[in-house]
Each structure stands twice: as C-alpha cells, then as structure tokens.
C-alpha positions as CSV (number, residue, x, y, z in Angstrom):
1,M,23.4,-2.5,22.3
2,T,24.5,-4.7,25.1
3,G,22.7,-6.0,28.1
4,F,23.6,-6.0,31.7
5,A,25.1,-9.5,31.5
6,D,27.5,-8.5,28.7
7,D,28.4,-5.2,30.5
8,L,29.2,-7.2,33.7
9,R,31.3,-9.8,31.9
10,H,33.2,-7.0,30.1
11,A,33.8,-5.1,33.3
12,L,35.3,-8.3,34.8
13,D,37.2,-9.5,31.7
14,P,39.0,-6.7,29.7
15,V,40.1,-9.4,27.2
16,A,36.5,-10.2,26.3
17,W,35.7,-6.4,26.1
18,C,38.6,-5.9,23.6
19,K,37.6,-8.8,21.4
20,E,33.8,-8.3,21.4
21,R,33.5,-4.5,21.6
22,L,36.8,-3.3,20.1
23,G,37.5,-6.0,17.6
24,L,40.9,-6.2,19.1
25,E,42.7,-9.5,19.5
26,L,45.4,-9.2,22.1
27,D,48.6,-11.1,22.4
28,Q,49.0,-13.6,25.2
29,W,51.2,-11.3,27.2
30,Q,48.8,-8.3,26.6
31,A,45.9,-10.3,27.9
32,D,47.9,-11.3,30.9
33,A,48.8,-7.6,31.6
34,V,45.2,-6.2,31.2
35,R,43.7,-9.0,33.3
36,S,46.3,-8.5,36.1
37,T,44.9,-7.0,39.4
38,A,48.3,-6.4,41.0
39,P,48.6,-2.9,42.5
40,G,52.0,-2.5,40.7
41,L,52.6,-3.9,37.3
42,L,55.9,-3.6,35.4
43,F,56.3,-4.8,31.9
44,C,59.6,-4.4,30.1
45,C,58.9,-4.7,26.3
46,S,60.7,-4.8,23.0
47,R,60.1,-1.9,20.7
48,Q,56.9,-2.3,18.7
49,A,55.6,-5.1,21.1
50,G,52.4,-3.4,21.7
51,K,52.9,-1.7,25.0
52,S,51.4,1.6,24.2
53,T,48.2,-0.2,23.0
54,T,48.2,-2.2,26.2
55,G,48.5,1.0,28.3
56,A,45.5,2.5,26.3
57,V,43.4,-0.6,27.0
58,L,44.0,-0.4,30.7
59,V,43.2,3.2,30.8
60,S,40.1,2.9,28.6
61,H,38.7,-0.1,30.5
62,M,39.2,1.8,33.8
63,A,37.4,4.9,32.5
64,T,34.6,2.9,31.0
65,F,33.8,0.5,34.0
66,A,34.8,2.7,37.0
67,P,32.5,5.7,37.0
68,E,34.0,9.0,38.4
69,S,37.4,7.4,38.1
70,L,40.6,9.4,37.4
71,S,43.3,7.9,35.2
72,L,46.8,9.6,34.5
73,L,48.7,8.5,31.4
74,L,52.3,9.9,31.6
75,S,54.8,10.1,28.8
76,P,58.3,11.6,28.5
77,A,57.3,14.4,26.2
78,L,54.2,16.3,25.1
79,R,54.2,14.8,21.6
80,Q,54.0,11.3,23.1
81,S,51.3,12.2,25.6
82,G,49.1,13.6,22.8
83,E,49.6,10.2,20.9
84,G,48.6,8.4,24.0
85,L,45.4,10.3,24.4
86,R,44.5,9.7,20.7
87,N,45.0,5.9,21.4
88,V,42.6,6.1,24.3
89,A,40.0,8.1,22.4
90,G,40.3,5.7,19.5
91,L,39.5,2.7,21.7
92,L,36.5,4.5,23.4
93,A,35.1,5.4,20.0
94,R,35.4,1.8,18.9
95,A,33.6,0.7,22.1
96,G,30.9,3.1,21.6
97,V,31.6,4.9,24.9
98,E,30.3,8.5,25.0
99,V,32.9,11.2,25.6
100,S,31.3,14.5,26.9
101,E,34.3,16.6,27.0
102,S,37.7,16.5,25.3
103,S,40.9,18.7,25.0
104,K,44.4,18.1,23.9
105,T,45.3,16.6,27.3
106,S,42.1,15.2,28.7
107,L,38.9,13.3,28.2
108,V,35.7,13.4,30.3
109,L,33.3,10.5,29.8
110,S,29.6,10.8,30.3
111,N,29.8,8.5,33.5
112,G,32.1,11.2,35.1
113,S,35.5,9.4,34.6
114,R,38.4,11.5,33.5
115,V,41.5,10.5,31.6
116,L,44.5,12.9,31.7
117,S,47.5,12.4,29.4
118,L,50.4,14.5,30.4
119,P,54.1,15.0,29.8
120,A,56.1,13.8,32.8
121,N,57.1,17.1,34.3
122,E,57.3,16.9,38.1
123,G,56.5,20.6,38.5
124,T,53.1,20.5,36.7
125,I,51.6,17.2,37.6
126,R,51.3,17.8,41.2
127,G,47.9,18.5,42.7
128,Y,45.8,15.4,41.6
129,S,44.5,13.2,44.4
130,S,42.6,9.9,44.7
131,V,44.0,8.7,41.3
132,N,42.8,5.3,40.3
133,L,45.4,4.4,37.7
134,I,48.7,5.8,36.7
135,V,50.3,4.5,33.6
136,E,53.9,5.5,32.7
137,D,54.6,5.0,29.0
138,E,58.3,4.7,28.3
139,A,58.8,4.7,32.0
140,A,62.6,4.4,31.7
141,R,62.6,7.8,30.2
142,V,60.3,9.4,32.7
143,P,62.3,11.4,35.3
144,D,62.6,9.7,38.8
145,D,61.4,12.9,40.5
146,T,58.1,12.7,38.5
147,N,57.6,9.1,39.6
148,R,58.2,10.0,43.3
149,S,55.8,12.8,43.1
150,T,53.0,10.6,41.6
151,R,53.2,7.7,43.9
152,P,51.4,9.6,46.8
153,M,48.4,10.1,44.4
154,L,47.5,6.5,45.0
155,A,47.6,6.5,48.9
156,V,44.0,7.2,49.5
157,S,42.4,5.6,46.4
158,G,44.4,2.4,46.6
159,G,44.9,2.8,42.8
160,R,47.2,1.0,40.5
161,H,50.6,2.0,39.2
162,V,51.7,0.5,35.8
163,L,55.2,1.0,34.4
164,M,55.8,0.0,30.8
165,S,59.0,0.6,28.9
166,T,61.9,-0.6,26.8
167,P,64.9,-0.6,29.1
168,N,67.4,2.3,29.2
169,G,70.4,1.4,31.3
170,K,70.8,0.1,34.8
171,R,69.4,3.1,36.6
172,G,66.2,4.9,37.6
173,H,62.9,3.8,39.2
174,I,62.1,1.2,36.5
175,W,65.5,-0.5,37.3
176,D,64.6,-0.3,41.0
177,A,61.2,-1.7,40.5
178,R,62.6,-4.6,38.4
179,N,65.3,-5.5,41.0
180,G,64.1,-4.2,44.4
181,E,60.4,-3.8,45.5
182,T,58.7,-7.2,45.6
183,A,55.2,-5.7,45.3
184,W,55.6,-5.3,41.5
185,E,54.3,-8.0,39.2
186,R,56.8,-8.1,36.4
187,M,56.5,-9.1,32.8
188,K,59.2,-9.4,30.1
189,V,58.2,-9.4,26.3
190,T,61.1,-9.7,23.8
191,A,60.7,-9.1,20.1
192,Q,60.9,-12.9,19.5
193,Q,57.7,-13.2,21.4
194,C,55.9,-10.7,19.3
195,P,54.3,-12.4,16.3
196,R,54.1,-9.1,14.2
197,I,57.8,-8.6,14.1
198,P,59.4,-10.8,11.4
199,A,62.6,-12.8,12.2
200,A,64.2,-11.5,9.1
201,F,63.7,-7.9,10.3
202,L,65.3,-8.8,13.6
203,A,68.4,-10.4,11.9
204,Q,68.9,-7.2,9.9
205,E,68.6,-5.0,13.0
206,R,71.1,-7.2,15.0
207,R,73.6,-6.6,12.2
208,A,72.8,-2.9,11.9
209,L,72.7,-2.0,15.6
210,G,75.3,-4.3,17.1
211,P,74.8,-6.6,20.1
212,R,74.5,-4.1,23.0
213,W,71.9,-1.8,21.3
214,F,70.0,-4.7,19.8
215,A,69.8,-6.4,23.2
216,Q,68.4,-3.1,24.9
217,E,65.9,-2.4,22.1
218,Y,64.6,-5.8,21.3
219,E,65.5,-8.2,24.0
220,C,64.7,-6.2,27.2
221,S,68.3,-6.2,28.4
222,F,69.3,-3.5,30.9
223,E,72.5,-2.5,29.3
224,E,75.4,-0.3,30.4
225,G,75.4,3.2,29.1
226,D,77.8,4.4,26.3
227,A,79.4,7.0,28.6
228,Q,80.0,4.7,31.7
229,L,83.6,4.5,32.6
230,F,82.9,1.5,35.0
231,N,80.2,-1.0,34.5
232,F,77.4,-1.5,37.1
233,D,78.7,-4.6,38.6
234,V,82.3,-3.3,39.2
235,V,80.6,-0.3,41.0
236,M,78.4,-2.5,43.2
237,R,81.4,-4.7,44.2
238,A,83.3,-1.7,45.3
239,L,80.6,-0.7,47.8
240,A,81.1,-1.6,51.5
241,N,79.0,-1.1,54.6
242,D,81.8,-1.7,57.1
243,V,83.8,1.5,56.5
244,P,84.3,3.6,59.7
245,V,82.7,7.1,59.7
246,L,85.6,9.7,60.1
247,F,83.8,13.0,59.4
248,G,80.7,14.6,60.8
249,P,78.6,17.4,59.4
250,A,80.3,19.8,57.0
251,G,83.2,17.6,56.8
252,C,84.4,18.2,60.4
253,P,86.6,15.4,61.7
254,L,84.9,13.4,64.6
255,P,86.6,13.3,67.9
256,A,88.6,10.2,68.7
257,S,86.1,9.3,71.4
258,S,83.0,9.4,69.3
259,P,81.3,6.0,69.0
260,L,80.7,6.7,65.3
261,R,84.4,6.3,64.6
262,A,84.2,2.7,65.7
263,V,83.7,0.1,63.0
C-alpha cells in the first residue's frame, strides 16, 4: 500500500516509480527519456539498448497516473505489437495496477485509461482521437503514411509523440525528425553507452557485420542503403532551386511570355 504522498511523487517522477514500485533500475539515458516533458521525443538507440522497455515505461506511467487517458503503441508488425503489449502488462502487474479488461491488442485499467498496441497499418489505425501518447517502436520501419495519419490524433489533446528506433538509412520520418523539425528533443544511445552489452561481443560483431552494418545497428549511424546507386550527399548536391520552369500542367510547354519561365 502506498499513501497519497508516494502516489504524487511517483506521478511526478517516473524514475522513482520504476525503482520503488517496479524494482527497475533505469540507465541514465532511460531516466532522462522518461522524465522528459517534450511534446516530441526522438531517441535513436543501438540494438538491445533498452528502447522497448523505455517505451513500455512511458506508456505504463501515462496509463497509471492519467485517468481516462489513451496511449497508442505502434510497431511495424503484429508480432512486435503483441510483444509491446506484454511488456506494458508486465510492468503494470509489477506495480500492482488493476487491469479491468485485456485483449491481444488492448488493456483497459480500472481508472479508465486505455492502452492500444497495434501494427502500424495506416488503413486500420485511423479513427482514434484525443490521444495522449503515441509511441512508435522501431519507428524507422513504421511506414511514413502511418506516421502522417497519427499526427492529427494529438491536435486536440496536446499529447506527446515518441519515436524510438535503430536507424534504417537516410530516409523516412525518423530521418526528417532527426534533421528537420526543431520541436523534437533528440537522444542518441550507442551500444558502447549500454552497460549490459560486453565490449568483447561488440568487437566480435564489428568483425562479423562489417563497418557499415555495425555502425547502423550499434552506433546509431544513418547509413546508405545497399541498393543505392548514388549516396545521399551526392543527390543533395545535385539539387538546385534556381532552375527555370519550362513546362506547365500535363507537361505542356509554357508560352515564352509566361513569367514562370523567368529564373
């Protein structure tokens, strides 16, 4: 049993909640992530750094301390979304939080909060509104159209959007969030920063995988794809904004008098 003071402290500090109610010691980067109040949070992580656990903590804490809240946990595939929901359910059980309803894709808590863990299919996730938290697990492999369709779900609620992933090339919405929108709080966690991954294992992986694949999987590097003919920097240098427009709709040539032909 806990008193009101402990509940308030745990609501304000998810790290204390993890340690005292879950018996879970977070790495420093995980503590920084779950304490962040940024509306957009991007963390690029090495494989096995603990990003799925961090996402489950964020969702579990929201559901526990924000009654009637709605959290969406999105994963690239059905198998991964099922694993994500099991992670959340396990944390709630350790904390002694009562779950009144459960299914393969959802949990309903006794305080009215809902957690939905779904595969990232743009055609089937529409329809949810006033979402308080969206967590994309392995966001680099979540389709961009799914990301675009979920963003409006936060418009009314003022909810949070969390992207967590190992990189997967210089493309997609996670690449854009890393390099474009300034509203995102960004974190980078390499394998060398994870105390649970032995240095000897990493040395073996570097030899087995080669430098490019190792850099992507363990050092959070956005690498070029194997099938790319030209690398990203070459393509970017080939772009220009001062090329005159010579053709209109349907490829019809513009008349010589058109102002659009002017540079």
